[in-house]
N, CA, C, O and CB atoms as a CASP TS submission, in Angstrom:
PFRMAT TS
TARGET T0000
AUTHOR 0000-0000-0000
METHOD Language model
MODEL 1
PARENT N/A
ATOM      1  N   UNK     1      45.329  97.755  95.450  1.00  0.00           N
ATOM      2  CA  UNK     1      45.526  98.862  94.695  1.00  0.00           C
ATOM      3  C   UNK     1      47.699  97.705  93.732  1.00  0.00           C
ATOM      4  O   UNK     1      48.200  97.616  92.611  1.00  0.00           O
ATOM      5  CB  UNK     1      45.592 100.961  96.322  1.00  0.00           C
ATOM      6  N   UNK     2      48.053  97.215  95.112  1.00  0.00           N
ATOM      7  CA  UNK     2      49.247  96.738  94.511  1.00  0.00           C
ATOM      8  C   UNK     2      49.062  95.619  93.112  1.00  0.00           C
ATOM      9  O   UNK     2      49.815  95.558  92.140  1.00  0.00           O
ATOM     10  CB  UNK     2      50.029  96.034  95.757  1.00  0.00           C
ATOM     11  N   UNK     3      47.820  94.788  93.370  1.00  0.00           N
ATOM     12  CA  UNK     3      47.397  94.303  92.019  1.00  0.00           C
ATOM     13  C   UNK     3      47.500  95.072  90.523  1.00  0.00           C
ATOM     14  O   UNK     3      47.733  94.419  89.505  1.00  0.00           O
ATOM     15  CB  UNK     3      46.073  94.063  92.221  1.00  0.00           C
ATOM     16  N   UNK     4      47.261  96.828  90.497  1.00  0.00           N
ATOM     17  CA  UNK     4      46.726  96.975  89.721  1.00  0.00           C
ATOM     18  C   UNK     4      47.985  97.197  89.282  1.00  0.00           C
ATOM     19  O   UNK     4      48.371  96.561  88.302  1.00  0.00           O
ATOM     20  CB  UNK     4      45.678  97.645  89.694  1.00  0.00           C
ATOM     21  N   UNK     5      48.952  98.240  89.994  1.00  0.00           N
ATOM     22  CA  UNK     5      50.909  98.450  89.617  1.00  0.00           C
ATOM     23  C   UNK     5      50.729  97.459  89.108  1.00  0.00           C
ATOM     24  O   UNK     5      49.915  97.326  88.194  1.00  0.00           O
ATOM     25  CB  UNK     5      52.398  98.485  90.786  1.00  0.00           C
ATOM     26  N   UNK     6      51.695  96.193  89.741  1.00  0.00           N
ATOM     27  CA  UNK     6      52.379  95.009  89.202  1.00  0.00           C
ATOM     28  C   UNK     6      51.034  94.603  87.990  1.00  0.00           C
ATOM     29  O   UNK     6      51.538  93.715  87.303  1.00  0.00           O
ATOM     30  CB  UNK     6      52.787  93.650  90.640  1.00  0.00           C
ATOM     31  N   UNK     7      49.903  94.811  87.574  1.00  0.00           N
ATOM     32  CA  UNK     7      49.316  94.452  86.348  1.00  0.00           C
ATOM     33  C   UNK     7      49.841  95.184  85.115  1.00  0.00           C
ATOM     34  O   UNK     7      50.180  94.552  84.114  1.00  0.00           O
ATOM     35  CB  UNK     7      47.917  94.650  86.459  1.00  0.00           C
ATOM     36  N   UNK     8      49.942  97.105  85.215  1.00  0.00           N
ATOM     37  CA  UNK     8      50.633  98.037  84.260  1.00  0.00           C
ATOM     38  C   UNK     8      51.774  98.269  84.223  1.00  0.00           C
ATOM     39  O   UNK     8      52.307  99.061  83.445  1.00  0.00           O
ATOM     40  CB  UNK     8      50.299  99.062  84.264  1.00  0.00           C
ATOM     41  N   UNK     9      52.489  97.402  85.326  1.00  0.00           N
ATOM     42  CA  UNK     9      54.607  97.681  85.024  1.00  0.00           C
ATOM     43  C   UNK     9      54.347  95.789  83.896  1.00  0.00           C
ATOM     44  O   UNK     9      54.760  95.458  82.785  1.00  0.00           O
ATOM     45  CB  UNK     9      56.467  97.425  87.757  1.00  0.00           C
ATOM     46  N   UNK    10      53.762  95.279  84.618  1.00  0.00           N
ATOM     47  CA  UNK    10      53.426  93.667  83.423  1.00  0.00           C
ATOM     48  C   UNK    10      53.514  93.771  81.906  1.00  0.00           C
ATOM     49  O   UNK    10      54.100  93.148  81.020  1.00  0.00           O
ATOM     50  CB  UNK    10      51.690  93.052  83.504  1.00  0.00           C
ATOM     51  N   UNK    11      52.618  94.905  81.976  1.00  0.00           N
ATOM     52  CA  UNK    11      52.372  95.178  80.885  1.00  0.00           C
ATOM     53  C   UNK    11      52.879  96.307  79.885  1.00  0.00           C
ATOM     54  O   UNK    11      52.725  96.385  78.667  1.00  0.00           O
ATOM     55  CB  UNK    11      51.400  95.189  81.049  1.00  0.00           C
ATOM     56  N   UNK    12      53.416  97.008  80.615  1.00  0.00           N
ATOM     57  CA  UNK    12      54.115  97.706  79.999  1.00  0.00           C
ATOM     58  C   UNK    12      55.433  97.649  79.490  1.00  0.00           C
ATOM     59  O   UNK    12      55.858  98.343  78.567  1.00  0.00           O
ATOM     60  CB  UNK    12      54.026  98.398  80.484  1.00  0.00           C
ATOM     61  N   UNK    13      56.281  96.502  80.343  1.00  0.00           N
ATOM     62  CA  UNK    13      57.633  95.768  80.101  1.00  0.00           C
ATOM     63  C   UNK    13      57.391  95.101  78.629  1.00  0.00           C
ATOM     64  O   UNK    13      58.041  95.233  77.592  1.00  0.00           O
ATOM     65  CB  UNK    13      57.996  94.517  81.389  1.00  0.00           C
ATOM     66  N   UNK    14      55.810  94.067  79.014  1.00  0.00           N
ATOM     67  CA  UNK    14      55.411  93.613  78.104  1.00  0.00           C
ATOM     68  C   UNK    14      56.233  94.065  76.249  1.00  0.00           C
ATOM     69  O   UNK    14      56.935  93.630  75.335  1.00  0.00           O
ATOM     70  CB  UNK    14      54.010  93.978  78.479  1.00  0.00           C
ATOM     71  N   UNK    15      55.208  95.564  76.873  1.00  0.00           N
ATOM     72  CA  UNK    15      54.850  96.360  75.667  1.00  0.00           C
ATOM     73  C   UNK    15      56.403  96.763  74.879  1.00  0.00           C
ATOM     74  O   UNK    15      56.719  96.485  73.722  1.00  0.00           O
ATOM     75  CB  UNK    15      53.890  97.852  76.212  1.00  0.00           C
ATOM     76  N   UNK    16      57.037  97.330  75.678  1.00  0.00           N
ATOM     77  CA  UNK    16      58.692  97.858  75.402  1.00  0.00           C
ATOM     78  C   UNK    16      59.093  96.452  74.526  1.00  0.00           C
ATOM     79  O   UNK    16      59.305  96.426  73.314  1.00  0.00           O
ATOM     80  CB  UNK    16      59.911  98.137  77.200  1.00  0.00           C
ATOM     81  N   UNK    17      59.140  95.326  75.427  1.00  0.00           N
ATOM     82  CA  UNK    17      59.903  93.954  75.101  1.00  0.00           C
ATOM     83  C   UNK    17      59.346  94.135  73.236  1.00  0.00           C
ATOM     84  O   UNK    17      60.036  94.376  72.246  1.00  0.00           O
ATOM     85  CB  UNK    17      59.112  92.141  76.289  1.00  0.00           C
ATOM     86  N   UNK    18      58.321  93.973  73.322  1.00  0.00           N
ATOM     87  CA  UNK    18      57.219  93.428  71.767  1.00  0.00           C
ATOM     88  C   UNK    18      57.937  94.475  70.689  1.00  0.00           C
ATOM     89  O   UNK    18      58.434  94.076  69.636  1.00  0.00           O
ATOM     90  CB  UNK    18      54.914  93.897  71.911  1.00  0.00           C
ATOM     91  N   UNK    19      57.921  95.754  71.068  1.00  0.00           N
ATOM     92  CA  UNK    19      57.823  96.910  69.664  1.00  0.00           C
ATOM     93  C   UNK    19      59.633  96.848  69.968  1.00  0.00           C
ATOM     94  O   UNK    19      60.386  97.040  69.014  1.00  0.00           O
ATOM     95  CB  UNK    19      56.636  99.063  69.917  1.00  0.00           C
ATOM     96  N   UNK    20      60.114  96.608  71.157  1.00  0.00           N
ATOM     97  CA  UNK    20      62.221  96.564  70.906  1.00  0.00           C
ATOM     98  C   UNK    20      62.393  95.476  69.305  1.00  0.00           C
ATOM     99  O   UNK    20      62.943  95.797  68.251  1.00  0.00           O
ATOM    100  CB  UNK    20      63.443  95.185  72.961  1.00  0.00           C
ATOM    101  N   UNK    21      61.622  94.015  69.695  1.00  0.00           N
ATOM    102  CA  UNK    21      62.410  93.411  68.879  1.00  0.00           C
ATOM    103  C   UNK    21      61.759  93.135  67.636  1.00  0.00           C
ATOM    104  O   UNK    21      62.013  92.480  66.625  1.00  0.00           O
ATOM    105  CB  UNK    21      62.902  92.337  69.443  1.00  0.00           C
ATOM    106  N   UNK    22      60.516  94.108  68.205  1.00  0.00           N
ATOM    107  CA  UNK    22      59.751  93.942  66.355  1.00  0.00           C
ATOM    108  C   UNK    22      60.800  95.352  65.276  1.00  0.00           C
ATOM    109  O   UNK    22      61.318  95.229  64.167  1.00  0.00           O
ATOM    110  CB  UNK    22      57.125  94.696  66.415  1.00  0.00           C
ATOM    111  N   UNK    23      60.765  96.375  66.067  1.00  0.00           N
ATOM    112  CA  UNK    23      61.103  97.714  65.291  1.00  0.00           C
ATOM    113  C   UNK    23      61.671  98.214  66.526  1.00  0.00           C
ATOM    114  O   UNK    23      61.674  97.747  67.665  1.00  0.00           O
ATOM    115  CB  UNK    23      59.799  98.704  64.527  1.00  0.00           C
ATOM    116  N   UNK    24      62.206  99.397  65.973  1.00  0.00           N
ATOM    117  CA  UNK    24      62.753 100.750  67.044  1.00  0.00           C
ATOM    118  C   UNK    24      61.740 101.437  67.794  1.00  0.00           C
ATOM    119  O   UNK    24      60.541 101.241  67.595  1.00  0.00           O
ATOM    120  CB  UNK    24      63.448 102.019  66.229  1.00  0.00           C
ATOM    121  N   UNK    25      62.113 102.101  68.505  1.00  0.00           N
ATOM    122  CA  UNK    25      61.121 102.340  69.451  1.00  0.00           C
ATOM    123  C   UNK    25      60.328 103.510  68.939  1.00  0.00           C
ATOM    124  O   UNK    25      60.785 104.612  69.240  1.00  0.00           O
ATOM    125  CB  UNK    25      61.702 102.577  70.830  1.00  0.00           C
ATOM    126  N   UNK    26      59.245 103.481  68.234  1.00  0.00           N
ATOM    127  CA  UNK    26      59.335 105.177  67.769  1.00  0.00           C
ATOM    128  C   UNK    26      58.249 106.128  68.808  1.00  0.00           C
ATOM    129  O   UNK    26      57.961 105.668  69.913  1.00  0.00           O
ATOM    130  CB  UNK    26      58.687 105.386  65.821  1.00  0.00           C
ATOM    131  N   UNK    27      57.758 107.298  68.419  1.00  0.00           N
ATOM    132  CA  UNK    27      57.243 108.569  69.096  1.00  0.00           C
ATOM    133  C   UNK    27      56.247 108.300  70.104  1.00  0.00           C
ATOM    134  O   UNK    27      56.166 108.651  71.281  1.00  0.00           O
ATOM    135  CB  UNK    27      56.637 109.528  68.118  1.00  0.00           C
ATOM    136  N   UNK    28      55.189 107.289  69.046  1.00  0.00           N
ATOM    137  CA  UNK    28      53.831 106.881  70.255  1.00  0.00           C
ATOM    138  C   UNK    28      54.035 105.907  70.533  1.00  0.00           C
ATOM    139  O   UNK    28      53.101 105.298  70.012  1.00  0.00           O
ATOM    140  CB  UNK    28      52.330 106.812  69.971  1.00  0.00           C
ATOM    141  N   UNK    29      54.937 104.837  71.283  1.00  0.00           N
ATOM    142  CA  UNK    29      55.542 104.296  71.648  1.00  0.00           C
ATOM    143  C   UNK    29      55.760 104.276  72.810  1.00  0.00           C
ATOM    144  O   UNK    29      55.428 103.480  73.687  1.00  0.00           O
ATOM    145  CB  UNK    29      56.131 104.362  71.164  1.00  0.00           C
ATOM    146  N   UNK    30      56.649 105.669  72.829  1.00  0.00           N
ATOM    147  CA  UNK    30      57.067 106.503  73.619  1.00  0.00           C
ATOM    148  C   UNK    30      56.724 106.524  74.437  1.00  0.00           C
ATOM    149  O   UNK    30      56.936 105.962  75.512  1.00  0.00           O
ATOM    150  CB  UNK    30      57.101 107.322  73.453  1.00  0.00           C
ATOM    151  N   UNK    31      55.462 107.904  73.695  1.00  0.00           N
ATOM    152  CA  UNK    31      54.379 108.401  74.764  1.00  0.00           C
ATOM    153  C   UNK    31      53.412 107.723  75.643  1.00  0.00           C
ATOM    154  O   UNK    31      52.946 108.298  76.627  1.00  0.00           O
ATOM    155  CB  UNK    31      53.610 109.098  74.187  1.00  0.00           C
ATOM    156  N   UNK    32      53.023 106.241  75.244  1.00  0.00           N
ATOM    157  CA  UNK    32      52.802 105.451  75.824  1.00  0.00           C
ATOM    158  C   UNK    32      53.351 104.990  76.644  1.00  0.00           C
ATOM    159  O   UNK    32      52.941 105.155  77.793  1.00  0.00           O
ATOM    160  CB  UNK    32      52.601 104.959  75.397  1.00  0.00           C
ATOM    161  N   UNK    33      54.351 104.326  76.421  1.00  0.00           N
ATOM    162  CA  UNK    33      55.383 103.265  78.108  1.00  0.00           C
ATOM    163  C   UNK    33      55.769 105.048  78.657  1.00  0.00           C
ATOM    164  O   UNK    33      56.271 105.033  79.780  1.00  0.00           O
ATOM    165  CB  UNK    33      57.854 101.649  77.457  1.00  0.00           C
ATOM    166  N   UNK    34      55.638 106.297  78.147  1.00  0.00           N
ATOM    167  CA  UNK    34      55.598 107.506  79.602  1.00  0.00           C
ATOM    168  C   UNK    34      54.810 107.706  80.555  1.00  0.00           C
ATOM    169  O   UNK    34      54.894 107.922  81.764  1.00  0.00           O
ATOM    170  CB  UNK    34      55.500 108.731  79.364  1.00  0.00           C
ATOM    171  N   UNK    35      53.791 107.561  79.563  1.00  0.00           N
ATOM    172  CA  UNK    35      52.089 107.931  80.380  1.00  0.00           C
ATOM    173  C   UNK    35      51.870 106.616  81.555  1.00  0.00           C
ATOM    174  O   UNK    35      51.352 106.842  82.648  1.00  0.00           O
ATOM    175  CB  UNK    35      50.362 107.791  78.857  1.00  0.00           C
ATOM    176  N   UNK    36      52.294 105.382  81.191  1.00  0.00           N
ATOM    177  CA  UNK    36      52.283 104.578  81.928  1.00  0.00           C
ATOM    178  C   UNK    36      53.119 104.754  83.313  1.00  0.00           C
ATOM    179  O   UNK    36      52.849 104.381  84.455  1.00  0.00           O
ATOM    180  CB  UNK    36      52.550 103.659  81.208  1.00  0.00           C
ATOM    181  N   UNK    37      54.111 105.383  82.843  1.00  0.00           N
ATOM    182  CA  UNK    37      55.319 104.946  83.772  1.00  0.00           C
ATOM    183  C   UNK    37      54.836 106.626  84.839  1.00  0.00           C
ATOM    184  O   UNK    37      55.212 106.644  86.011  1.00  0.00           O
ATOM    185  CB  UNK    37      57.447 104.802  82.663  1.00  0.00           C
ATOM    186  N   UNK    38      54.274 107.497  84.447  1.00  0.00           N
ATOM    187  CA  UNK    38      54.105 108.724  85.467  1.00  0.00           C
ATOM    188  C   UNK    38      52.772 107.884  85.709  1.00  0.00           C
ATOM    189  O   UNK    38      53.010 107.478  86.846  1.00  0.00           O
ATOM    190  CB  UNK    38      54.058 110.643  84.881  1.00  0.00           C
ATOM    191  N   UNK    39      51.495 107.347  85.372  1.00  0.00           N
ATOM    192  CA  UNK    39      50.428 106.869  86.172  1.00  0.00           C
ATOM    193  C   UNK    39      51.054 106.026  87.608  1.00  0.00           C
ATOM    194  O   UNK    39      50.743 106.329  88.759  1.00  0.00           O
ATOM    195  CB  UNK    39      49.491 105.867  85.152  1.00  0.00           C
ATOM    196  N   UNK    40      51.601 105.382  87.383  1.00  0.00           N
ATOM    197  CA  UNK    40      52.704 104.336  88.373  1.00  0.00           C
ATOM    198  C   UNK    40      52.967 105.424  89.595  1.00  0.00           C
ATOM    199  O   UNK    40      52.373 105.590  90.660  1.00  0.00           O
ATOM    200  CB  UNK    40      54.561 103.786  87.415  1.00  0.00           C
ATOM    201  N   UNK    41      53.799 105.918  89.159  1.00  0.00           N
ATOM    202  CA  UNK    41      54.320 107.422  90.390  1.00  0.00           C
ATOM    203  C   UNK    41      53.129 107.833  90.554  1.00  0.00           C
ATOM    204  O   UNK    41      52.414 107.476  91.490  1.00  0.00           O
ATOM    205  CB  UNK    41      55.409 108.958  89.831  1.00  0.00           C
ATOM    206  N   UNK    42      52.912 108.357  89.964  1.00  0.00           N
ATOM    207  CA  UNK    42      51.612 109.084  90.633  1.00  0.00           C
ATOM    208  C   UNK    42      50.112 108.620  91.543  1.00  0.00           C
ATOM    209  O   UNK    42      49.482 109.077  92.497  1.00  0.00           O
ATOM    210  CB  UNK    42      51.117 109.644  89.534  1.00  0.00           C
ATOM    211  N   UNK    43      50.037 107.819  90.906  1.00  0.00           N
ATOM    212  CA  UNK    43      48.819 106.623  91.636  1.00  0.00           C
ATOM    213  C   UNK    43      49.955 106.010  93.083  1.00  0.00           C
ATOM    214  O   UNK    43      49.528 105.511  94.124  1.00  0.00           O
ATOM    215  CB  UNK    43      48.260 104.765  90.041  1.00  0.00           C
ATOM    216  N   UNK    44      51.108 106.189  92.811  1.00  0.00           N
ATOM    217  CA  UNK    44      51.918 105.559  93.986  1.00  0.00           C
ATOM    218  C   UNK    44      52.208 106.436  94.950  1.00  0.00           C
ATOM    219  O   UNK    44      52.395 105.946  96.064  1.00  0.00           O
ATOM    220  CB  UNK    44      53.176 104.984  93.613  1.00  0.00           C
ATOM    221  N   UNK    45      52.336 108.095  94.792  1.00  0.00           N
ATOM    222  CA  UNK    45      52.217 109.067  95.490  1.00  0.00           C
ATOM    223  C   UNK    45      51.322 109.668  95.834  1.00  0.00           C
ATOM    224  O   UNK    45      51.471 110.693  96.499  1.00  0.00           O
ATOM    225  CB  UNK    45      52.683 109.635  95.234  1.00  0.00           C
ATOM    226  N   UNK    46      50.176 109.219  95.492  1.00  0.00           N
ATOM    227  CA  UNK    46      48.956 109.480  96.131  1.00  0.00           C
ATOM    228  C   UNK    46      48.588 108.287  97.176  1.00  0.00           C
ATOM    229  O   UNK    46      48.306 108.407  98.369  1.00  0.00           O
ATOM    230  CB  UNK    46      47.859 109.668  95.024  1.00  0.00           C
ATOM    231  N   UNK    47      48.617 107.865  96.897  1.00  0.00           N
ATOM    232  CA  UNK    47      48.784 106.274  97.738  1.00  0.00           C
ATOM    233  C   UNK    47      49.609 106.370  99.562  1.00  0.00           C
ATOM    234  O   UNK    47      48.990 106.240 100.618  1.00  0.00           O
ATOM    235  CB  UNK    47      50.171 105.092  96.455  1.00  0.00           C
ATOM    236  N   UNK    48      51.213 106.647  99.399  1.00  0.00           N
ATOM    237  CA  UNK    48      51.672 106.928 100.080  1.00  0.00           C
ATOM    238  C   UNK    48      51.195 109.078 100.497  1.00  0.00           C
ATOM    239  O   UNK    48      51.603 109.791 101.415  1.00  0.00           O
ATOM    240  CB  UNK    48      52.977 106.226  99.587  1.00  0.00           C
ATOM    241  N   UNK    49      50.896 109.179 100.136  1.00  0.00           N
ATOM    242  CA  UNK    49      50.135 110.369 100.473  1.00  0.00           C
ATOM    243  C   UNK    49      48.791 110.382 101.710  1.00  0.00           C
ATOM    244  O   UNK    49      48.714 111.205 102.622  1.00  0.00           O
ATOM    245  CB  UNK    49      49.574 110.752  99.069  1.00  0.00           C
ATOM    246  N   UNK    50      47.980 109.452 101.497  1.00  0.00           N
ATOM    247  CA  UNK    50      46.510 108.790 102.202  1.00  0.00           C
ATOM    248  C   UNK    50      47.727 107.887 103.103  1.00  0.00           C
ATOM    249  O   UNK    50      47.797 108.335 104.247  1.00  0.00           O
ATOM    250  CB  UNK    50      44.994 107.631 100.874  1.00  0.00           C
ATOM    251  N   UNK    51      48.180 107.344 102.987  1.00  0.00           N
ATOM    252  CA  UNK    51      48.597 106.544 104.535  1.00  0.00           C
ATOM    253  C   UNK    51      49.268 107.068 104.704  1.00  0.00           C
ATOM    254  O   UNK    51      49.997 106.335 105.372  1.00  0.00           O
ATOM    255  CB  UNK    51      49.022 105.243 104.883  1.00  0.00           C
ATOM    256  N   UNK    52      49.975 108.430 104.580  1.00  0.00           N
ATOM    257  CA  UNK    52      49.786 109.317 105.563  1.00  0.00           C
ATOM    258  C   UNK    52      49.155 109.829 106.339  1.00  0.00           C
ATOM    259  O   UNK    52      49.369 109.720 107.546  1.00  0.00           O
ATOM    260  CB  UNK    52      49.911 109.821 105.430  1.00  0.00           C
ATOM    261  N   UNK    53      48.546 110.273 106.007  1.00  0.00           N
ATOM    262  CA  UNK    53      47.224 111.259 106.798  1.00  0.00           C
ATOM    263  C   UNK    53      46.618 110.319 107.459  1.00  0.00           C
ATOM    264  O   UNK    53      46.114 110.617 108.542  1.00  0.00           O
ATOM    265  CB  UNK    53      45.989 112.097 105.817  1.00  0.00           C
ATOM    266  N   UNK    54      46.494 108.491 106.785  1.00  0.00           N
ATOM    267  CA  UNK    54      45.552 107.773 107.771  1.00  0.00           C
ATOM    268  C   UNK    54      46.687 107.729 109.791  1.00  0.00           C
ATOM    269  O   UNK    54      46.491 107.761 111.006  1.00  0.00           O
ATOM    270  CB  UNK    54      45.223 105.630 106.741  1.00  0.00           C
ATOM    271  N   UNK    55      47.664 107.649 108.867  1.00  0.00           N
ATOM    272  CA  UNK    55      49.280 107.375 110.327  1.00  0.00           C
ATOM    273  C   UNK    55      48.423 108.272 110.317  1.00  0.00           C
ATOM    274  O   UNK    55      47.289 107.989 109.932  1.00  0.00           O
ATOM    275  CB  UNK    55      51.423 107.454 110.453  1.00  0.00           C
ATOM    276  N   UNK    56      48.806 109.870 110.826  1.00  0.00           N
ATOM    277  CA  UNK    56      48.862 111.163 111.581  1.00  0.00           C
ATOM    278  C   UNK    56      46.982 110.842 112.686  1.00  0.00           C
ATOM    279  O   UNK    56      46.680 110.882 113.879  1.00  0.00           O
ATOM    280  CB  UNK    56      48.937 112.933 110.006  1.00  0.00           C
ATOM    281  N   UNK    57      46.260 110.570 111.445  1.00  0.00           N
ATOM    282  CA  UNK    57      45.014 110.533 112.767  1.00  0.00           C
ATOM    283  C   UNK    57      45.098 109.044 112.953  1.00  0.00           C
ATOM    284  O   UNK    57      44.006 108.592 113.299  1.00  0.00           O
ATOM    285  CB  UNK    57      43.117 111.117 112.334  1.00  0.00           C
ATOM    286  N   UNK    58      45.855 108.314 112.860  1.00  0.00           N
ATOM    287  CA  UNK    58      45.649 106.488 114.381  1.00  0.00           C
ATOM    288  C   UNK    58      46.660 106.980 115.312  1.00  0.00           C
ATOM    289  O   UNK    58      46.802 106.294 116.324  1.00  0.00           O
ATOM    290  CB  UNK    58      46.412 104.178 113.724  1.00  0.00           C
ATOM    291  N   UNK    59      47.642 108.366 115.155  1.00  0.00           N
ATOM    292  CA  UNK    59      48.722 108.511 116.097  1.00  0.00           C
ATOM    293  C   UNK    59      47.841 110.089 117.105  1.00  0.00           C
ATOM    294  O   UNK    59      48.149 110.516 118.218  1.00  0.00           O
ATOM    295  CB  UNK    59      50.593 108.859 115.020  1.00  0.00           C
ATOM    296  N   UNK    60      47.238 110.361 116.587  1.00  0.00           N
ATOM    297  CA  UNK    60      45.688 111.374 117.104  1.00  0.00           C
ATOM    298  C   UNK    60      44.706 110.375 117.938  1.00  0.00           C
ATOM    299  O   UNK    60      44.673 110.152 119.148  1.00  0.00           O
ATOM    300  CB  UNK    60      44.547 112.033 115.465  1.00  0.00           C
ATOM    301  N   UNK    61      44.081 109.961 117.097  1.00  0.00           N
ATOM    302  CA  UNK    61      43.615 108.809 118.050  1.00  0.00           C
ATOM    303  C   UNK    61      44.538 108.084 119.146  1.00  0.00           C
ATOM    304  O   UNK    61      43.782 107.819 120.082  1.00  0.00           O
ATOM    305  CB  UNK    61      43.185 107.736 117.181  1.00  0.00           C
ATOM    306  N   UNK    62      45.546 107.745 119.378  1.00  0.00           N
ATOM    307  CA  UNK    62      46.107 107.125 120.594  1.00  0.00           C
ATOM    308  C   UNK    62      46.624 107.794 120.961  1.00  0.00           C
ATOM    309  O   UNK    62      46.876 107.407 122.102  1.00  0.00           O
ATOM    310  CB  UNK    62      46.753 106.165 120.681  1.00  0.00           C
ATOM    311  N   UNK    63      47.224 109.042 120.749  1.00  0.00           N
ATOM    312  CA  UNK    63      47.053 110.584 122.394  1.00  0.00           C
ATOM    313  C   UNK    63      45.767 110.786 123.006  1.00  0.00           C
ATOM    314  O   UNK    63      45.739 110.869 124.234  1.00  0.00           O
ATOM    315  CB  UNK    63      47.295 112.523 121.861  1.00  0.00           C
ATOM    316  N   UNK    64      44.396 110.903 122.169  1.00  0.00           N
ATOM    317  CA  UNK    64      42.898 111.205 122.482  1.00  0.00           C
ATOM    318  C   UNK    64      43.107 110.212 123.687  1.00  0.00           C
ATOM    319  O   UNK    64      42.978 110.579 124.854  1.00  0.00           O
ATOM    320  CB  UNK    64      41.541 110.825 121.179  1.00  0.00           C
ATOM    321  N   UNK    65      43.433 108.950 123.326  1.00  0.00           N
ATOM    322  CA  UNK    65      42.924 107.391 124.293  1.00  0.00           C
ATOM    323  C   UNK    65      43.587 107.519 125.521  1.00  0.00           C
ATOM    324  O   UNK    65      43.044 107.586 126.624  1.00  0.00           O
ATOM    325  CB  UNK    65      43.463 105.699 123.614  1.00  0.00           C
ATOM    326  N   UNK    66      44.554 107.545 125.324  1.00  0.00           N
ATOM    327  CA  UNK    66      45.431 107.349 126.209  1.00  0.00           C
ATOM    328  C   UNK    66      46.309 108.579 127.112  1.00  0.00           C
ATOM    329  O   UNK    66      47.377 108.625 127.724  1.00  0.00           O
ATOM    330  CB  UNK    66      46.193 106.581 125.494  1.00  0.00           C
ATOM    331  N   UNK    67      44.870 109.784 126.713  1.00  0.00           N
ATOM    332  CA  UNK    67      44.698 110.703 127.379  1.00  0.00           C
ATOM    333  C   UNK    67      43.175 110.790 128.388  1.00  0.00           C
ATOM    334  O   UNK    67      42.891 111.607 129.263  1.00  0.00           O
ATOM    335  CB  UNK    67      44.915 111.668 126.405  1.00  0.00           C
ATOM    336  N   UNK    68      42.582 109.909 127.999  1.00  0.00           N
ATOM    337  CA  UNK    68      41.817 109.485 128.502  1.00  0.00           C
ATOM    338  C   UNK    68      41.569 108.638 129.368  1.00  0.00           C
ATOM    339  O   UNK    68      40.506 108.375 129.929  1.00  0.00           O
ATOM    340  CB  UNK    68      41.482 109.388 128.003  1.00  0.00           C
ATOM    341  N   UNK    69      42.566 108.208 129.475  1.00  0.00           N
ATOM    342  CA  UNK    69      43.350 106.408 130.255  1.00  0.00           C
ATOM    343  C   UNK    69      43.580 107.177 131.234  1.00  0.00           C
ATOM    344  O   UNK    69      43.175 107.007 132.384  1.00  0.00           O
ATOM    345  CB  UNK    69      45.048 105.313 129.576  1.00  0.00           C
ATOM    346  N   UNK    70      44.180 107.984 130.872  1.00  0.00           N
ATOM    347  CA  UNK    70      44.820 109.146 132.848  1.00  0.00           C
ATOM    348  C   UNK    70      44.331 109.792 133.518  1.00  0.00           C
ATOM    349  O   UNK    70      44.938 110.256 134.483  1.00  0.00           O
ATOM    350  CB  UNK    70      45.738 110.271 133.035  1.00  0.00           C
TER
END
């Protein structure tokens, strides 16, 4: 997932640089840039929620194992 985020970030940055150097930023370009940034934010949020659930599961498993070993 990190590779995908880096790839989209690089493409968005390259797109912004190319658009700004050739002409002013138009509505279509702004929409493309905004959508890419929103995708990155939502993707990172989803991954953080998944990691949080995994951490809770591991903590629960650790408590159950420690209870069994007592």
